N, C-alpha and C positions, 0 to 999 in steps of 0.2 A: 045435672043436678050435682049441687057440692055435697063434697064428700064428709061424712060427721064422722070428727074425731072423737074418741072414748080415750081413759084418762089410762098415763101409759103409751099409747102409739103415737105420739109426735111427732109429723113430718117434719124435717128440716128445709130449711130455705135460706137460700142466698139474696140479697139484694145486692146491687151494685148502683150507688147513685142515692143511695138511703138519707143521706144531710138533706137532700134539696126537697123541692116543692111536693110533687108528685112521689119520690120514694119514702119520704115522712109519712105518707097517707097508706100508700102501701104497706110498710110495715104494723101499722096498724090497725088495715084489715086483716094483716096476716094473724097477730097474735091475737085480736079478737076471735078467729075462728080456731085457734087452738096448736097456730104452730111455731114451733122452736125457730125463730128468726136470728140469722147471723147477720150481720153488715158490713161487707167490705168498706175497709176506711182505712187513707190515705197516713191518718193521724187517729193510732189510738187510743191514744191519750188524753185527746181534746173530745172534749165531752158535747157532741153537736148537739147545737141550740132542741131542733123538733124532736132529739132522740132523749132528751133527758128524761130520767125516768122511771124507762120501759125497759122489760127486760130481755134484753134484745144481748148477743155474744157478738162481741166486737170483733175483726179479722183484720189485721194490718197485711195492705196489699193496694197494688193499683192497676188498674188493666192494662198500664204501659209498661208495665215489667214482670214479664212472664215469668219468671223466678220465684214471684209474691201470689201468684195464685192455683197451683197444683193442689198446694192443702185447703188453702182456701175452699177448692169446689168438691174437695174428698167428700164422699160418706151425705152429700147433700141430695136428697129427694126433688129439689126444683131451685132453679135459679133463675132470676127474675134482672135482666140486663136492664136498669134504666141511666148507668154512666155515660159523659159522652157533654159535648158539648155544642150551646143550642147560640152560642157569638164568640167570633175568632177573629185573628187578625191576617188570616191568609187561608186561603183553600187548604194548603199542606195542613194548619193545623185542625182543619175541619176532619179532614183525613184520617190525620195518625189518631187522633179521640177516637172519632166514631166509627172507623174500620178498622185499623188496627186493633183497636181495644179491644173490639168485640174479637176479631179473629184468634187473638191473644185468648180471650175466655174461654172461646169452642175448642180452640187446642186444649186448653187442661181442664175441660168437662171431657173431652174425648179419649184422652190419657189416661189421665184419674179418676175416673166417674161414670164407667161404662154403664152402671145402673140406675144413669139418671133420668129420672122422669118425665121430667120437663123443663125445655131452655127457651125460657120468656123475653122475646125480645120487643123491648117498646120504641117504636121507628117513629114516625112523624106523618101526617098528610102531606108533608112537605115534601116527602120522597117521592108521592105519587103528582104532587104538583098541583094545581089550580084546574079547575072544569074549565073547559073553551067553549062548552055550548051552554051552560046554566042549568044543566043535568047533574043532580049528585052522582057524584063519583063511583063507581063499583072496584071490588076490588080486581076484576077481569080487563078493566079499561088500564089500556097501557101506561105508564109512568110517563110522565113531562116536567122531572121537575127544574125551576124557573131558577134556583137558588145553589150555593157550593154545600148549604147545610143540606137541602132538601138532597142533594145529589151525594154527597157524602152520606146521608142515612138511606140509602136508595143503594150503594154501591154494599153498607154493610146487610142488610136483607139478601143482597145475594150472596155476601160471603158465607151468609147463613147457611144457605140453601144448598153449600157445596159439602155442608156437614151433616143434611138431612137423614143420608143412608145410618150415621151411626148415632146421632143424637136426637130423637122426637123435639121438633120447634115449634112453634107457634109464633106469629108477629103480630104487632097492633099499631098499626096507623092514628095516633087519637088526632083529631082536630084541635084549636086554641080550648087549651085547659084551664079552669078558672077555680076559686076557691079560696080559703083559708090559707095564707104563706106563700100563694101566688107573687113573683114581681114583677111578670111582664104586663099579662093584662090588668094591673094594677094600675098601670100609668092608664089604661081608660077610665077608668074610675075615680082618681084625682081631676084628671079633667072634667067629669061629669058632677063631681063634687063641687067646682071652682063658677058652673054654673056654664062652660066655653068646651063646645064637641069642633073639633079642626076634623076637615074631611078632605080627602083629595079629591081636586076635577075629574072630571071621564065618568060623571054618574055613581049609583049608589055600590055600596060594595057589602058582599055576603059571607057571612062565616057559618059551617057549622062548630059544635060546644058540645063542651062534655064538662060538667061539674066533677070538680076531681076526686072525690068519695064516689060517684059511680064505675069512676075508670080504676078506681084501686079495686072496687069491688067484680068490677068484668075482668081484669087480671088474675086473681083469683081464679073465678069460676073458669074461663077458658084455660087457664093452665089445667086443669082436673080435668077439661073434659077429651074424653079420645076423639071425639070428632074434630078437635081440633090442632092434631099434629099434624102438620107439615102444612097449615094453613096461613094465611094473611088476612087479617079483618080492620075495617072501620069500626072504632067505638064511638057513637056519639048520643046526641040526643036525635029523638024522632021528627026534627022540625031544624030549617036551618032559618037566621035572621039577616036582616041587613044592620049592619053596627049602628046606622040612626033609629032604628027600632028599640035596639038593648041600650043605647044612650038615653032613651025616655022612658025605659023602666028603671031603669038607676036615676034617675032626675027627680021619677015619682019617689023614691021609697028617699029620697034626698029633702024631699020639696023644692025642690030647685027649677026654675024656667031656663031653659036651655038656649045659647043665643051660639050658631053656627057659622065657623070659620072656614071656609073654603082657600085650598089650598092648592094653586097651579102645579100639575106636575113637574112642570122644567122648577120651579121653585123646590120643589118638593126632594127633587135630585139633587139637585144645589146644596141642599141643608144635610140629604144625606152624602155628597161625597165630603162636603166640611165636617162635618163629625166623622167620618171615617179616618179623614187627615188629622184631626186632632188625637183619634184613636192611638193612630199608628206614632203619633210622635211621644206619648203618656205609656206604650205597651199596655192598654186597657184595652179594649175591644168594646168599642159606642154600640148603644142599645139601637140607636138609630145608623145605620151602615149602606151601603152600595147593596149588600147581599139581598139586606131587608126590605129595602126598596122595589127591589124586583118581586120581594113577596106581597108589597103592599099592594104595586101597581093592578095586578092581577084584580078581579071583580068577583070572585066564584070560587071560594073556599069552602065548597061543599061535598061532602059525601053520604053514603047513607048508610045502614047497622042491618038492614035486610039479612046479609047473611049471616052475621050473628046471630040474631033475631031467631032464624031458621034454624041453623045445626045445633045452637047450644043455649036456646032461651033467653039472650042477654036482653035487657032491659033496662034505661035507666030510672030508676027512683025517684029522684029528685023534679017538683016541680020548678019549672025558670026561674019563677018569682020566688018562691022558697030558696032556691037555690042563691040566689043574689043579693036575697034579704042577709041570710044566714053568713055568705060573704064580707058586706059589708058591716054586721054586728063585729065579725070579729075584727075587720080593720080598724075599726072604732076604738073596739074594746082595748088594742093591741096598740093603740097610740097609734094607727097609719094614716088615718082620715082625722 
C-alpha cells in the first residue's frame, strides 16, 4: 500500500541522477506524493532543464567524491540512487561510476544515517543479461551480463547487498524504458518517423518495456513496501514485444509505411567498432559501440514482473498504445521530431 502523507509530516527523499530522464520523472512522482525532494547535483547553481520550477532542494555533491555525500544523506528517509553511466569509453569508467559511486553513497548512508528507511538502487536488466531460452527472466535466474555496462551494474548490486545488514536495500532492474525526455529509445522513434526500420540479421529480437511514469510510480511504491526490503525486482509491462511490432505501432501513429533494412551481423560489428574508434578519438562515448553491439546481438531481452505483482501489487497503469502516443506527442511538441 502507498503511504499517505498528511500536512506537516513530509518524508525526505534524496535522488541521485535527478537531471536525467528517469530521475526527473521520479522527482515529479515523489513531489506529487508529498515528499520533500532533495537532488544531488554536481553543479548546484546550474538549473537542470527538467527540474526548473520544481520545489526541490539542490545539494551540491558527486557520487565519486565521498566527502560530499555525508551531509547529503543525513536525515533523509529515502535514498533513490540512479546516477551512473550507460555509455563509457572503457570498462574502468563503467566500474568507477556504477560500482565505486554506489559504494561511496552506501558508505555515507551507513555512517551518517542509521535511521534510513530505504536505499533504492536502480540497476538494469543488463545486469541479468538476456534470456537464453526465450523465457522471460525471473529474479531467481542466474545473472549472465553480456556487456561491460551490465557487468558493472551487477557488481553494483552485489556491493549493495554487502550493506544489507546495516541498510534496508531494494534493487530494481528495469528493461528498456521509454517516454518523454528519453534520448536512447528516441533513436528508434526517429527512424520510424522517417519510414525506415533497420534490423540486424539473425531473426526477430524481443524486448520487455516499461513506460517511464509507470517506473517512477513503481519505484516510490517499492520503497514504501516492507516486503521489498532486501529484494530485487524486474519492473516491466505484462507483455513483451518484438522490435518489429513496436515499429509498426509507432508507424501507425505517424501514418507511415515502414521499409525494413536488414543489417548483417558482421556489418553491424564493423559499424560498432568504427563508431567506438571515433568515440575514443573524440573522447565522447558513442551510442553504438562494441559493448552495445553485444547487447543488440542478443535476441530476447525479456523479463517478468510477477514477483513485484505478488509481493507489493505492482502494476503498469499505462496501455502501450497510449504511452507510445503520449511519448510521440511530447517529442513533437518539444521539436524533437
